[in-house]
C-alpha positions in Angstrom: -49.6 -62.5 17.7 -50.4 -60.4 14.7 -48.3 -60.6 11.5 -48.1 -57.7 9.0 -48.4 -59.3 5.5 -48.5 -56.0 3.6 -51.0 -55.5 0.7 -53.5 -58.3 0.0 -52.3 -60.7 -2.7 -54.8 -63.0 -4.4 -52.2 -65.8 -4.8 -50.9 -65.7 -1.2 -51.8 -68.1 1.7 -52.8 -66.4 5.0 -53.0 -67.7 8.5 -55.2 -66.5 11.4 -54.1 -63.2 12.9 -52.4 -62.1 9.7 -53.4 -58.6 8.7 -53.3 -57.0 5.2 -54.1 -53.7 3.5 -56.8 -53.6 0.8 -57.9 -50.2 -0.7 -56.4 -48.4 2.3 -58.4 -50.5 4.8 -56.8 -52.8 7.4 -58.2 -56.5 7.4 -57.4 -59.3 9.9 -57.6 -63.0 9.0 -60.1 -64.6 11.4 -61.0 -67.8 9.4 -59.6 -71.3 9.2 -55.9 -71.5 8.3 -54.6 -71.6 5.8 -56.7 -69.5 3.5 -56.1 -68.2 0.0 -57.7 -67.0 -3.2 -60.8 -65.1 -3.9 -63.0 -63.4 -3.0 -61.1 -60.3 -1.7 -61.4 -59.3 2.0 -64.3 -56.8 1.5 -66.4 -59.7 0.0 -65.3 -62.4 2.4 -66.6 -61.4 5.8 -66.3 -65.0 7.0 -62.5 -65.1 6.9 -61.6 -61.3 7.1 -62.5 -58.6 9.5 -62.3 -54.9 8.6 -61.0 -52.4 11.1 -62.8 -49.5 9.2 -61.8 -46.9 6.7 -59.0 -44.5 7.7 -60.1 -41.1 9.1 -59.1 -37.7 7.7 -55.5 -36.7 8.1 -55.0 -34.8 11.3 -53.3 -31.4 11.6 -49.6 -31.2 11.2 -47.9 -30.6 14.5 -45.1 -28.1 15.1 -41.7 -28.9 13.6 -39.7 -30.8 16.2 -36.0 -30.7 16.8 -33.4 -33.4 16.8 -31.1 -33.5 19.8 -28.8 -36.0 21.4 -27.9 -39.3 19.8 -29.7 -40.3 16.6 -30.3 -44.1 16.5 -31.7 -44.1 12.9 -31.0 -42.9 9.4 -32.1 -39.3 8.4 -33.9 -39.8 5.1 -36.2 -37.1 3.7 -39.7 -38.1 2.7 -39.4 -36.0 -0.5 -36.6 -36.2 -3.1 -34.6 -33.0 -3.8 -36.8 -30.8 -1.5 -35.2 -30.2 1.9 -32.1 -28.2 2.7 -29.4 -28.8 5.4 -28.6 -25.3 6.8 -29.1 -22.0 4.9 -26.9 -19.0 3.7 -27.5 -17.2 7.0 -27.4 -20.3 9.3 -24.6 -22.6 8.4 -23.1 -25.7 10.1 -19.7 -25.0 11.6 -18.2 -28.5 11.2 -19.4 -31.7 9.7 -17.7 -34.9 10.8 -18.2 -37.9 8.5 -16.5 -41.3 8.2 -14.4 -42.5 5.3 -17.4 -43.3 3.2 -18.8 -41.0 0.4 -20.6 -37.7 0.0 -22.7 -37.6 -3.1 -23.2 -34.3 -5.1 -25.3 -35.0 -8.2 -23.7 -37.8 -10.0 -20.3 -37.2 -8.4 -18.9 -38.8 -5.2 -16.3 -37.5 -2.7 -14.6 -39.9 -0.4 -11.2 -40.3 1.5 -8.7 -43.0 1.9 -7.0 -44.1 5.1 -4.3 -41.4 4.8 -6.9 -38.6 4.5 -6.4 -38.0 0.7 -9.6 -36.8 -1.0 -10.8 -39.0 -3.8 -13.4 -37.8 -6.4 -15.4 -40.2 -8.6 -17.4 -39.0 -11.6 -20.5 -40.7 -13.1 -18.3 -42.8 -15.4 -16.4 -44.2 -12.4 -13.2 -42.3 -13.1 -11.4 -41.3 -9.9 -8.9 -38.6 -9.0 -6.9 -38.2 -5.8 -6.1 -34.8 -4.1 -3.4 -35.6 -1.5 -0.1 -33.9 -0.9 2.2 -33.8 -3.9 4.7 -36.6 -3.9 8.3 -36.0 -4.5 9.2 -35.3 -8.1 11.0 -38.2 -9.7 14.3 -38.1 -11.4 14.4 -36.8 -15.0 15.0 -39.6 -17.4 17.7 -39.5 -20.0 16.7 -37.8 -23.3 15.9 -40.3 -26.0 18.0 -40.6 -29.2 17.2 -38.3 -32.0 16.2 -40.2 -35.2 18.5 -39.9 -38.2 17.6 -37.3 -40.8 16.2 -38.8 -44.0 18.1 -38.5 -47.3 17.4 -35.5 -49.5 16.1 -36.5 -52.9 18.1 -35.6 -56.0 17.2 -32.3 -57.7 15.3 -32.7 -60.9 16.8 -31.7 -64.3 16.2 -28.2 -65.6 14.5 -28.2 -69.0 16.3 -26.7 -72.0 15.4 -23.1 -73.0 13.2 -22.7 -76.1 14.5 -21.1 -79.3 14.2 -17.3 -79.8 12.2 -16.3 -82.9 13.9 -14.4 -85.7 13.6 -10.5 -85.6 11.1 -9.1 -88.1 12.3 -6.8 -91.0 12.4 -3.0 -90.3 10.5 -0.9 -92.9 12.3 1.6 -95.1 12.6 5.2 -93.8 10.5 7.7 -95.6 11.8 10.8 -97.4 12.6 14.0 -95.5 10.3 16.9 -96.1 6.8 15.7 -95.8 6.8 13.0 -93.4 6.9 9.8 -95.2 4.7 6.9 -94.4 5.8 4.7 -91.6 6.7 1.4 -92.8 4.7 -1.5 -91.7 5.9 -3.3 -88.6 7.7 -6.5 -89.3 6.2 -9.7 -88.3 7.1 -10.9 -84.8 8.7 -14.2 -84.7 6.9 -17.0 -83.1 7.8 -17.6 -79.5 9.9 -20.6 -79.0 8.6 -23.6 -77.1 9.2 -23.7 -73.3 11.1 -26.7 -72.4 9.3 -29.2 -70.1 10.1 -28.8 -66.4 12.4 -31.5 -65.1 11.0 -34.0 -62.6 11.4 -33.1 -58.9 13.1 -35.8 -57.1 11.1 -37.6 -54.4 11.5 -36.4 -50.9 13.6 -38.7 -48.8 12.0 -40.6 -46.0 12.0 -38.8 -42.6 13.7 -40.9 -40.1 11.5 -42.3 -37.3 11.5 -40.2 -34.2 13.4 -41.8 -31.4 11.6 -43.0 -28.4 11.5 -40.5 -25.4 12.7 -42.3 -22.4 10.3 -42.5 -19.5 10.6 -39.5 -17.1 12.4 -40.6 -14.1 11.3 -39.8 -10.6 12.6 -36.5 -9.2 14.2 -37.0 -5.9 12.8 -35.3 -2.9 14.3 -31.9 -2.2 16.6 -32.0 0.7 16.1 -29.7 3.7 17.9 -26.4 3.5 20.7 -26.4 5.9 20.8 -23.7 8.6 22.7 -20.6 7.6 26.2 -20.7 8.8 27.5 -18.1 11.2 28.9 -14.9 9.6 32.6 -14.7 10.2 34.1 -11.8 12.1 35.0 -8.7 10.1 38.7 -8.8 9.4 41.0 -6.2 10.9 41.4 -3.0 8.9 44.5 -3.3 6.8 47.5 -1.2 7.5 47.7 2.3 6.0 50.3 2.5 3.3 53.4 4.5 4.1 53.2 8.1 3.1 55.2 8.9 0.0 58.5 10.8 0.4 58.2 14.6 0.4 60.4 16.2 -2.2 63.4 18.0 -0.8 62.9 21.7 0.1 65.0 24.1 -2.0 67.9 25.7 -0.3 67.2 28.9 1.7 69.6 31.7 1.2 71.8 32.5 4.1 70.4 35.1 6.6 72.6 38.0 7.2 74.1 38.5 10.6 72.0 40.2 13.2 73.8 42.8 15.3 74.0 42.1 19.0 71.1 43.4 21.1 72.1 45.9 23.7 71.2 45.3 27.3 67.9 46.5 28.6 68.3 48.9 31.4 66.7 48.2 34.8 63.0 49.3 35.2 62.7 52.3 37.5 60.4 52.4 40.5 56.7 53.4 39.8 55.9 56.6 41.6 52.8 57.0 43.7 49.6 58.1 41.9 49.1 61.8 42.2 45.7 63.5 42.8 43.2 63.4 39.9 43.3 66.7 37.9 40.3 68.7 36.8 38.8 67.9 33.4 39.4 70.6 30.8 37.0 71.8 28.2 38.4 72.2 24.7 37.1 72.5 21.2 36.9 76.2 20.6 35.5 75.7 17.1 32.5 73.7 18.3 29.0 74.8 17.2 27.3 77.2 19.5 24.9 75.3 21.8 26.8 72.0 21.4 26.4 69.4 24.2 29.5 68.6 26.2 30.6 65.0 26.3 33.3 63.5 28.6 35.7 60.8 27.5 37.7 59.3 30.3 40.6 61.4 31.6 40.8 63.5 28.5 38.2 65.8 29.9 35.0 67.3 28.5 34.7 68.7 25.0 31.9 70.2 22.9 30.3 67.6 20.5 29.1 69.4 17.4 26.8 66.3 16.6 24.6 67.2 19.6 23.0 70.6 20.1 20.5 72.0 22.6 18.7 75.3 21.9 15.3 76.7 23.1 14.5 73.5 25.0 15.0 71.4 21.8 17.7 68.6 21.7 19.1 68.2 18.1 20.9 65.1 16.9 22.8 65.5 13.6 22.2 62.5 11.3 19.2 61.1 13.3 18.8 59.2 16.6 19.3 55.5 17.3 17.5 54.0 20.4 19.2 50.9 21.6 16.3 49.8 23.9 13.4 50.6 21.6 10.9 53.5 21.6 8.7 53.8 24.7 5.6 55.9 23.6 3.3 57.9 25.9 0.3 55.8 26.9 -3.1 56.6 28.4 -6.4 54.8 28.9 -9.6 56.4 27.7 -12.7 55.8 29.9 -14.8 58.8 29.0 -17.0 59.6 26.0 -14.8 62.6 25.0 -11.0 63.0 24.6 -8.8 66.0 24.0 -5.4 64.8 22.8 -2.3 65.7 24.6 1.2 65.7 23.2 2.0 64.3 19.8 2.8 60.6 19.8 0.3 59.5 22.5 -1.1 56.0 22.4 -4.7 55.9 23.6 -6.4 52.7 24.8 -10.2 53.1 24.5 -12.0 50.8 26.9 -15.5 52.3 26.8 -18.1 51.8 24.1 -19.5 55.3 24.9 -16.5 57.0 23.4 -17.8 59.3 20.5 -15.8 62.6 20.4 -12.1 63.3 19.7 -10.6 66.9 19.9 -7.2 67.3 18.4 -5.1 69.9 20.4 -2.6 72.1 18.7 0.3 72.2 21.1 2.6 73.3 18.3 0.8 76.6 17.7 -1.6 75.5 14.9 -1.2 75.5 11.1 1.9 77.0 9.7 4.0 76.1 12.7 6.8 73.7 11.9 6.1 71.8 15.2 2.8 70.6 13.8 4.2 68.9 10.8 3.6 65.1 10.7 2.3 65.0 14.2 0.3 61.8 15.0 -1.7 60.0 17.7 -2.7 56.2 17.9 -6.2 55.1 19.1 -6.8 51.4 20.0 -10.4 50.2 20.2 -10.3 47.5 22.9 -14.1 47.3 23.2 -16.3 44.7 21.5 -18.2 47.4 19.5 -17.7 49.5 16.4 -17.0 53.1 17.5 -18.3 56.1 15.5 -16.1 59.1 16.5 -16.5 62.8 15.6 -13.0 64.4 15.1 -12.5 68.1 15.6 -9.3 70.2 15.3 -9.1 73.0 17.8 -8.0 75.8 15.4 -10.6 74.9 12.7 -13.3 77.1 14.0 -16.6 76.7 12.2 -15.6 73.6 10.4 -17.9 70.5 10.9 -16.2 67.6 12.6 -15.1 64.6 10.5 -16.5 61.2 11.6 -14.4 58.0 11.6 -15.3 54.4 12.5 -12.9 52.3 14.5 -13.6 48.5 14.4 -13.2 46.3 17.5 -9.7 45.2 18.4 -8.3 47.6 15.8 -5.8 50.5 16.0 -6.2 53.7 14.0 -3.4 56.3 13.5 -4.4 59.9 13.1 -1.6 62.1 11.5 -1.7 65.9 11.2 -0.2 67.5 8.1 0.3 71.3 7.8 1.9 73.6 5.2 3.8 76.8 5.6 1.1 78.6 3.7 -1.3 78.2 6.6 -3.6 75.4 5.2 -3.9 72.3 7.3 -5.3 68.7 7.1 -5.8 65.6 9.2 -5.2 62.2 7.7 -6.8 59.0 9.1 -5.1 55.5 8.7 
């Protein structure tokens, strides 16, 4: 049986079938046992047999994968080189035992209760478990006595004030006399020495602060009690007394009511009489109106003359105005009565002739006459407009956009001139 003895050692003793490495070559002991000492295996072919120099390193095979149970330690062959996972491909969960995870010179471990313990390079540890209950607060220590205040030093005496110098004599009035010389200033007295400041008294020693007691665990908050029923509404206070009403003067005596005579029988209704016409002062041509059984009478607010109905003060229509209406399907249109509304449904429409049913310019019936044209086609219509009594006058051209109404109003003056206005 072969025994691996590692690298050849000049001082070791070898037996037959031992093999060693020497300069990257494997040698097997084949001599008499035991054998030791020089020469080395390459020079002692009697006792050592070489298996040959190692061949060149073969190609590196594809990276394998590790699956299933791992019956060995995973140790990289290069220090600080390989990575477990990546920023894009991370491990979801890592399950380790209570031993340590080493990060640099730090160590992370856990105790039996699952508290995390960190240890730095100096061996100092810190635990990161749930916070324990806060202990009771210890009593506050005694405050040390205040030291005595030293006595105030003496105040030095004030120095003497020097004598005031002599004032020079005043010169004569007239020319200004010479100003006398200023007297000598007395010497400043000596300042007394400052008294000694008493030494500051000793500050009493600060009393010891008692150790902080353990804070008791906070008790559970009790369930909120039921809210009591709302009390009944209090009684409404009695209404205050109403002041007495002043006296009402006495009512005079009412005479006795006479008896009502019996109602007579209602006679039968006679035949309906004919309505009478009255109102002799009504305006000539007034329209007759009938009011119930009072008969018909001439209403001066309504007149009818020469096929024209007149309404004094204007006319109010309770159900709205219903204009005359006509569809236009040809290229040319001669207008009818004033007030017509024309619905144009053909894009070939190009000529409009305005009739003069009122008799032409100068006739009061033509004043403020109008027609309305509605373009219900999808095209812009260019329309030549001609007035029947304007012989020799070129037509005017108007443009009516799609889905748009245009009002044409005729204006005339009593002097005979006329015009057409487009809106």
